[in-house]
C-alpha positions as CSV (number, residue, x, y, z in Angstrom):
1,M,54.9,-0.5,53.9
2,K,53.7,-3.9,52.5
3,K,50.3,-3.2,53.9
4,I,50.2,0.1,52.1
5,I,51.3,-1.4,48.8
6,S,48.7,-4.2,49.1
7,L,46.0,-1.6,49.7
8,I,47.1,0.4,46.7
9,I,47.0,-2.8,44.5
10,S,43.6,-3.7,45.8
11,L,42.2,-0.2,45.1
12,V,43.7,-0.3,41.6
13,M,42.1,-3.7,40.9
14,V,38.7,-2.5,42.2
15,F,38.9,0.6,40.1
16,S,40.0,-1.4,37.0
17,F,37.2,-3.9,37.6
18,T,34.6,-1.1,38.0
19,S,35.9,0.6,34.9
20,C,35.6,-2.6,32.9
21,K,32.1,-3.1,34.2
22,K,31.1,0.4,33.2
23,E,32.8,-0.1,29.8
24,E,31.0,-3.4,29.4
25,A,27.7,-1.8,30.3
26,V,28.1,0.8,27.6
27,Q,28.9,-1.9,25.1
28,V,25.7,-3.9,25.8
29,A,23.4,-0.9,26.0
30,A,20.1,-1.7,24.1
31,P,20.1,-0.3,20.6
32,V,17.8,2.6,19.8
33,E,14.5,1.6,18.1
34,S,14.1,2.7,14.5
35,V,10.7,4.1,13.4
36,V,9.4,3.6,9.8
37,T,6.1,4.8,8.5
38,L,4.0,3.5,5.6
39,T,1.0,4.7,3.6
40,A,-1.0,2.6,1.2
41,V,-4.0,3.5,-1.1
42,G,-6.5,1.5,-3.1
43,D,-7.3,1.1,-6.8
44,N,-5.9,3.9,-9.0
45,L,-8.6,3.2,-11.6
46,I,-8.3,5.6,-14.6
47,H,-11.4,5.9,-16.7
48,N,-12.0,8.0,-19.8
49,P,-13.2,11.2,-18.0
50,I,-10.0,11.2,-16.0
51,Y,-7.9,10.9,-19.2
52,E,-9.9,13.7,-20.8
53,Q,-9.4,16.0,-17.8
54,A,-5.6,15.3,-17.8
55,E,-5.0,15.6,-21.5
56,L,-3.1,18.8,-22.6
57,A,-3.3,20.7,-25.8
58,D,-0.1,19.0,-27.1
59,G,-1.5,15.5,-26.5
60,S,0.5,14.9,-23.4
61,Y,-1.1,14.3,-20.0
62,D,-0.9,15.9,-16.5
63,F,-2.9,14.1,-13.8
64,S,-1.6,16.1,-10.9
65,L,-4.8,18.2,-10.5
66,S,-6.8,15.2,-9.6
67,Y,-4.6,14.3,-6.7
68,A,-3.5,17.8,-5.5
69,N,-5.8,17.8,-2.5
70,I,-4.2,14.7,-0.9
71,A,-0.5,15.4,-1.9
72,D,0.5,16.4,1.6
73,Y,-0.7,13.2,3.1
74,I,1.6,11.0,1.1
75,N,4.7,11.6,3.2
76,A,5.7,8.3,4.8
77,D,9.0,6.4,4.4
78,I,7.2,3.8,2.2
79,N,4.2,4.9,0.1
80,I,2.4,2.0,-1.7
81,L,0.2,2.6,-4.8
82,N,-2.1,0.0,-6.1
83,Q,-1.8,0.8,-9.8
84,E,-4.9,-0.9,-11.2
85,T,-4.2,-0.2,-14.8
86,P,-1.1,-0.9,-16.8
87,I,0.8,2.2,-18.0
88,G,1.8,0.8,-21.4
89,G,1.9,4.4,-22.8
90,V,0.3,6.1,-25.8
91,E,2.0,3.9,-28.3
92,L,-0.4,1.1,-27.3
93,G,-3.4,3.4,-27.3
94,I,-5.1,4.9,-24.2
95,S,-8.1,2.9,-23.1
96,S,-10.7,2.6,-20.4
97,Y,-13.1,-0.1,-19.2
98,P,-13.1,-3.0,-19.9
99,C,-9.5,-3.2,-21.1
100,F,-7.4,-0.4,-19.6
101,N,-4.2,1.2,-20.7
102,S,-2.8,4.4,-19.2
103,P,-0.2,6.9,-20.4
104,Q,3.2,6.9,-18.7
105,E,2.7,10.4,-17.5
106,L,0.4,8.8,-14.9
107,G,3.4,7.0,-13.5
108,R,5.4,10.2,-13.5
109,D,2.7,12.0,-11.6
110,M,2.4,9.2,-9.0
111,I,6.1,9.3,-8.4
112,N,5.9,13.1,-8.0
113,L,3.1,12.6,-5.6
114,G,5.4,10.6,-3.4
115,F,4.6,6.9,-4.2
116,N,7.8,4.8,-4.1
117,V,6.4,1.3,-4.3
118,V,3.8,0.1,-6.9
119,N,1.6,-2.9,-6.7
120,H,0.7,-4.2,-10.2
121,A,-0.8,-7.6,-9.4
122,T,-4.3,-6.7,-10.5
123,N,-7.0,-8.3,-12.7
124,H,-6.3,-5.6,-15.3
125,I,-2.5,-6.0,-15.6
126,M,-2.8,-8.0,-18.9
127,D,-5.3,-5.6,-20.5
128,A,-2.7,-4.1,-22.9
129,G,-1.1,-7.5,-23.5
130,S,2.5,-8.5,-22.7
131,K,3.8,-5.3,-24.3
132,G,1.7,-3.3,-21.8
133,V,3.3,-5.2,-18.9
134,I,6.8,-4.9,-20.3
135,N,6.4,-1.1,-20.9
136,S,5.0,-0.7,-17.4
137,L,7.9,-2.6,-15.8
138,D,10.4,-0.8,-17.8
139,F,9.0,2.6,-16.8
140,W,9.1,1.8,-13.1
141,A,12.6,0.2,-13.3
142,A,13.9,3.4,-15.1
143,N,12.6,5.4,-12.1
144,N,13.9,2.9,-9.4
145,I,10.4,2.1,-8.2
146,P,10.0,-1.5,-6.9
147,V,7.0,-3.3,-8.5
148,L,5.0,-6.0,-6.6
149,G,3.4,-9.1,-8.0
150,V,4.5,-8.7,-11.6
151,Y,8.1,-9.3,-12.7
152,K,10.4,-10.3,-15.6
153,D,12.2,-13.6,-15.9
154,G,15.3,-13.5,-13.7
155,E,13.9,-11.0,-11.2
156,D,12.9,-11.9,-7.7
157,P,9.2,-11.3,-6.9
158,V,10.1,-11.0,-3.2
159,K,11.1,-7.4,-2.8
160,I,13.4,-6.3,0.1
161,I,13.5,-2.6,0.9
162,E,15.6,-1.1,3.7
163,K,14.4,1.9,5.6
164,N,16.0,3.4,8.7
165,G,18.0,0.2,9.3
166,L,14.9,-2.1,9.1
167,K,14.4,-4.5,6.2
168,F,10.9,-4.9,4.7
169,G,9.9,-7.9,2.6
170,L,7.0,-7.1,0.2
171,V,5.0,-9.6,-1.8
172,S,1.8,-9.5,-3.8
173,F,-0.8,-11.7,-5.5
174,T,-3.9,-11.4,-7.7
175,Y,-6.8,-13.8,-8.0
176,G,-6.6,-13.6,-11.8
177,T,-6.2,-11.5,-14.9
178,N,-9.7,-11.4,-16.3
179,G,-9.2,-14.5,-18.3
180,I,-6.3,-13.1,-20.3
181,R,-3.6,-15.7,-20.1
182,V,-0.1,-14.6,-19.2
183,P,1.8,-15.8,-22.3
184,E,4.8,-18.1,-22.2
185,G,8.0,-17.0,-23.8
186,K,7.5,-13.3,-23.2
187,G,9.6,-13.1,-20.1
188,I,6.8,-11.8,-17.8
189,N,5.2,-13.3,-14.7
190,V,2.2,-12.5,-12.6
191,C,1.8,-13.9,-9.0
192,H,-1.6,-15.5,-8.5
193,T,-3.3,-16.4,-5.2
194,E,-2.1,-20.0,-5.2
195,D,-1.6,-21.3,-1.7
196,A,1.8,-22.9,-2.4
197,L,3.1,-19.7,-4.0
198,I,1.8,-17.4,-1.2
199,T,3.4,-19.6,1.4
200,E,6.7,-19.8,-0.4
201,H,7.0,-16.0,-1.0
202,I,5.9,-15.0,2.5
203,L,8.3,-17.5,4.1
204,R,11.2,-16.2,2.0
205,A,10.3,-12.6,2.9
206,R,10.1,-13.6,6.5
207,A,13.6,-15.2,6.4
208,A,15.1,-12.1,4.8
209,A,13.3,-9.2,6.5
210,D,12.3,-7.7,9.8
211,I,8.7,-6.9,8.6
212,V,6.7,-8.7,6.0
213,I,3.9,-6.9,4.0
214,V,1.5,-8.8,1.8
215,N,-0.7,-7.3,-0.9
216,M,-3.8,-9.2,-2.1
217,H,-6.0,-8.4,-5.1
218,W,-9.0,-10.5,-4.0
219,G,-12.6,-10.5,-2.9
220,A,-16.0,-9.7,-4.5
221,E,-16.6,-6.4,-6.2
222,Y,-18.8,-3.9,-4.4
223,Q,-19.1,-6.1,-1.3
224,M,-18.2,-4.2,1.9
225,K,-17.5,-7.3,3.9
226,P,-14.7,-9.8,3.2
227,N,-15.9,-13.2,1.9
228,D,-14.8,-16.6,3.1
229,E,-11.9,-16.8,0.6
230,Q,-10.5,-13.6,1.8
231,K,-10.7,-14.8,5.4
232,R,-9.0,-18.1,4.4
233,L,-6.2,-16.4,2.5
234,A,-5.7,-13.9,5.4
235,S,-5.4,-16.9,7.8
236,L,-2.8,-18.5,5.4
237,A,-0.7,-15.3,5.4
238,A,-1.0,-15.1,9.2
239,S,0.2,-18.7,9.5
240,C,3.4,-17.6,7.7
241,N,3.8,-14.8,10.3
242,A,3.2,-11.8,8.0
243,D,2.9,-8.5,9.7
244,L,0.5,-6.6,7.5
245,L,-1.9,-7.5,4.7
246,I,-3.3,-4.9,2.3
247,G,-6.3,-5.7,0.2
248,H,-7.6,-4.3,-3.1
249,H,-10.1,-5.0,-5.9
250,P,-13.6,-4.8,-4.4
251,H,-13.7,-1.0,-5.3
252,V,-15.3,-0.3,-1.9
253,I,-13.8,-0.2,1.6
254,Q,-13.8,-3.2,3.9
255,P,-12.9,-3.6,7.6
256,V,-9.5,-3.5,9.2
257,E,-8.9,-6.4,11.6
258,E,-6.3,-8.4,13.4
259,V,-5.7,-12.1,12.7
260,A,-3.7,-14.4,15.0
261,R,-0.4,-15.5,13.6
262,A,1.3,-18.9,14.1
263,D,3.8,-17.4,16.5
264,G,1.1,-15.9,18.8
265,K,1.5,-12.4,17.5
266,M,-1.1,-10.6,15.4
267,M,-1.2,-9.7,11.7
268,T,-3.2,-6.6,10.8
269,V,-5.3,-6.9,7.6
270,A,-7.1,-4.1,5.7
271,Y,-9.4,-6.2,3.6
272,S,-10.0,-3.5,1.0
273,L,-8.9,0.1,0.6
274,G,-11.5,0.8,-2.1
275,N,-10.8,3.1,-5.0
276,F,-8.1,5.7,-4.8
277,I,-9.8,7.4,-7.8
278,S,-12.3,6.3,-10.4
279,S,-15.3,7.4,-12.5
280,Q,-17.6,4.8,-11.2
281,V,-21.2,5.7,-10.3
282,E,-22.2,3.9,-7.1
283,T,-22.1,5.8,-3.8
284,E,-20.0,3.1,-2.1
285,T,-17.3,3.3,-4.9
286,M,-16.8,7.0,-4.1
287,L,-15.3,6.1,-0.7
288,G,-11.8,4.8,-0.4
289,G,-9.1,4.8,2.3
290,M,-5.5,5.6,3.0
291,L,-3.8,3.3,5.4
292,M,-1.1,4.7,7.7
293,V,1.1,2.3,9.6
294,E,4.0,2.8,11.9
295,F,6.7,0.2,12.6
296,K,9.2,0.2,15.4
297,G,12.1,-2.0,16.4
298,V,15.6,-3.1,15.7
299,P,17.0,-5.5,13.2
300,G,15.7,-8.9,14.1
301,N,13.0,-7.6,16.4
302,A,10.6,-5.1,14.8
303,Y,6.8,-4.8,15.1
304,L,3.8,-2.9,13.9
305,S,3.2,-0.2,16.5
306,Q,0.2,1.8,15.1
307,V,-2.4,1.6,12.4
308,A,-4.7,4.4,11.2
309,F,-7.3,4.6,8.4
310,M,-8.1,8.0,6.7
311,P,-11.2,7.9,4.5
312,L,-10.9,9.4,1.1
313,V,-13.6,10.6,-1.3
314,T,-13.5,10.8,-5.1
315,H,-15.4,13.9,-6.2
316,Y,-16.6,14.8,-9.7
317,G,-19.2,17.2,-11.1
318,D,-21.7,16.8,-13.9
319,R,-20.5,14.5,-16.7
320,F,-17.6,13.4,-14.5
321,G,-15.8,16.7,-14.9
322,G,-13.2,17.9,-12.3
323,S,-12.4,14.6,-10.8
324,K,-10.5,15.0,-7.6
325,V,-9.6,13.0,-4.5
326,Y,-10.3,14.5,-1.0
327,A,-9.5,13.5,2.5
328,W,-12.8,13.0,4.3
329,D,-11.8,15.6,6.8
330,D,-11.5,18.1,4.0
331,Y,-14.7,17.2,2.2
332,T,-17.8,19.4,2.8
333,E,-21.5,19.0,2.7
334,Y,-21.7,21.5,-0.1
335,L,-19.3,19.4,-2.3
336,A,-21.4,16.4,-1.5
337,S,-24.6,18.3,-2.6
338,V,-23.1,18.9,-6.1
339,H,-21.4,15.5,-6.6
340,G,-22.1,14.1,-10.1
341,C,-22.7,10.7,-8.6
342,K,-26.1,11.9,-7.5
343,N,-27.1,11.8,-11.2
344,Y,-26.6,8.0,-11.1
345,D,-27.2,7.0,-7.5
346,S,-29.7,9.1,-5.6
347,S,-28.5,7.7,-2.3
348,F,-25.2,9.7,-2.4
349,S,-25.0,12.3,0.3
350,Y,-22.5,13.6,2.9
351,N,-24.4,11.7,5.7
352,R,-24.5,8.5,3.7
353,I,-20.7,8.5,3.2
354,N,-20.2,9.2,6.9
355,E,-22.5,6.3,7.7
356,L,-20.6,3.9,5.5
357,I,-17.3,4.9,7.1
358,N,-18.5,4.4,10.7
359,K,-20.3,1.2,9.8
360,T,-17.3,-0.4,8.1
361,I,-14.1,0.9,9.9
362,D,-13.6,0.3,13.7
363,E,-13.4,3.7,15.4
364,K,-10.0,2.8,16.9
365,Y,-8.5,3.0,13.4
366,L,-10.2,6.3,12.4
367,I,-7.5,8.9,13.1
368,N,-8.0,12.4,11.7
369,K,-5.9,14.0,9.0
370,A,-3.5,15.6,11.5
371,Y,-2.0,12.2,12.1
372,F,-1.0,11.9,8.5
373,L,0.6,15.3,8.3
374,N,2.9,14.8,11.3
């Protein structure tokens, strides 16, 4: 009888131990990876012809027609717009080059398009003075849109956004403000490309977030290769272990590359996404890009898993009429044959744009529009 009891006790202990091990195994099961997608576009550069096209009979503005062809592509979790011009509103007067100021309906239409993060650290942010900056910041704040690179006193320039359980730290810097000084005592600040500031902001973002994204307004206008200063600043960002660097300002596209980080991982840098829209007249300025990035991971261990570049083309007719943005896959040889740019730059053609794309962007990043629609 004692032997039977001992056997029963042993079996119970084995069963209990096994059950505990199973329970323990369930508790330590690896968490499921989150997936977060991001799109980013280049310079939203609003010249007079685009204002004229958008103005309605009652004096208000509707810019949606200019962007209708690419609306379906702006469908990521995080969609970043480089808003080149301040949106100080009609009260400050609508203006174009060299000192820009856009109506706030532009901001409304960008939000409706799907953008939920705005970069304002550009060389034109001070064009409408401190009031233009304040009006811009107030508009975006009223619509719960984080603004990068420009902020009021008391606000943190390091923005932390949470998506699908992952935290993203976003920072931004501009090389300058076209010689217009940011005035003291007005409560506004613009982040410049100063090494100490870049390092401080990226390291603070790194400490608070799973993924760090840097925006840089930098480089030489109309140059399709990054210059030495861009390369140096990219290395600086990588030394702080940033995950992604998005570049603006040259008004033309530049390559996408990987730069080694201090921790042995890689940082992806898109040196310039060119213009999102503009009324410029050089063939190269008609070509922009939309970056699509996928991140995966768990809190404390997330990574950039895929990068794609979709070329964009700004199209307009004679006298800049009918300005619209097209995905390259949707653009046609016929549209290229009637592009108003040909009146100013005879080199413009469908084949020339295709050549610029393939010369500048590594084919491994050139994924067709279907990728952006998934």
